[in-house]
C-alpha positions, -999 to +999 in steps of 0.1 A: -911-685+117-916-692+155-882-678+162-890-647+142-923-643+160-905-645+194-880-619+182-908-596+172-923-599+207-891-585+222-883-559+195-885-524+210-919-507+205-924-492+171-894-509+155-897-535+128-872-557+110-870-576+077-858-612+077-845-635+050-851-672+055-837-701+035-845-738+036-814-760+037-814-794+019-786-808+040-763-809+011-757-773+000-724-757+009-725-733+038-712-704+017-740-709-008-766-711+019-754-679+035-754-662+001-790-672-005-800-660+030-783-627+022-802-624-011-835-632+008-828-605+034-821-579+007-853-589-011-873-585+022-857-551+028-866-538-006-902-550-006-916-532+024-913-529+061-913-559+085-912-585+057-900-621+058-888-636+026-885-674+023-864-691-003-869-728-010-841-754-003-836-762-040-815-734-055-824-744-091-862-738-086-859-707-063-895-710-050-898-677-032-927-662-013-933-631+008-947-644+041-954-612+060 
């Protein structure tokens, strides 16, 4: 979230961006991790402007929350 906050500070005035974040458990394959991040980004895009969507590290539980 700190990185996203820093990116927002330098985003041109009036522009916003959605973000999809995933937590990695250190075991999940990179293809699966990127796939989950892509899903999180799409979820953030479709649920309002300037959203951050976080997906938990354990794919079987899929603990998801909208953070902003």
